[in-house]
N, C-alpha and C positions, 0 to 999 in steps of 0.2 A: 596554401591554397586561395584559389580566388574565390568570392562569394557572389553569389547574385548583383542585379543592381550594377552601379556607376561603375564597381572597379572590375566587373568582368570583360576582359576586350570584346569576346563573342555577344553577349549580348547589347552592347554599343551598336555592335557592326550591325546586329540583326533589328535594333531601333533606327538605324539610318544614320546613328551620331557619330563614324569612325569616316573615314575618306577610304573604303574599299567600295571598287565595282564589282558586283553582284554577276555570277554567272547564272543564277536563277532563284528564284524567290517567288512566294505564295504566301499566304496566311500562315502560315504554321512553322514554315522550313526558309530557310536560305543556303546559298552555297557561293565558294568564293575561293579563289589560287590563295594555296598557301605561300606564305612568304617564304619562306624554304623550300623549294620545289625540292623533292626526293625522287622525281622522274618527268617527263616532259610533259603529263598531264597530273597536276597534283592540287585536287580540289577538297576543302573543308566543307560537308555537307551537313549543317548545323540545325538543331531544332529552337525556333524563339524561347520557346519553353526552357527556361533555367533548369536543368539538373546536372549537379556537377558530375557524375560518373554514371556507368552503367550500375553500379550498385543501388544509386535513387531511382532506378525506373520502376514505377509501381503498375499495376495492373493496368489501371484506366492509361496507362501511357503505350500499353501494346500495338494501339494502332498508329498511332505517332512513331514510334520507333520503325515498323514496318514502310510506313512512307518514307522512311528516312531512306531505307533500301532501294524504293520503288523510284525516287529522286534519281541516287546514284545509277541504277539502272539508263532511264532518260539523258542524265547527261555524257555516259559511256557512250551511247547511241548516238547521240547529236555530235559526240567529237570523234566519232569513227571508230572506237577501241573495244567494241563490245563483242566483233568476233574475233581479233585478234587476242582479247581478255584482257582484265585489270583486277586491280586487289582491294579491297575494300579492308579498311584495320578499323580497331577502336581500342585505343588505348585506355589502360585502368590502374590510375593511382602512380606513385613513382616508381616503384619496380615494373610496370608495365607500361611506361614512357610518357604517360601523361604531362604534360605542364600548362595546359592552361586546362583550368577544374570548370568546364562548361560540355556536356557531353557532345561528342560530334564524330562522323565519321571521316578518315580519310581516303578518297578515291585515288588510286595509283594508276598509270598506265602509259602506255608509249612507250615502253620499252620492256624485256625479260625480265620477270620477276625470278632471286634466284631464292633455296629455301633448303634450308629454313632460315626464317627471317633473325634478324638480330643477334 
């Protein structure tokens, strides 16, 4: 598992210490293209605050987690995939498919999504 600080790739990106072009940023959140896209639009929406997974969300993080979804909606509208549809995914721990241990949303769109996933 990754830990906060220097060893977390998403902390490095959020701090501007990695060579990634951001699709969105504000004081609390960054968004960027996934390096292994699974759809024509596949972005990661990441809080600057390090939380390893969904399981570390505390009551005081509720507004921040809500803002992650609002940012996803904004990006979907900006990219023109809001009306056709998109998927938000949060993986949690190994069996849930999490590979980077920093809470993040996957925004996937631009193609029809199958069900059930995975």
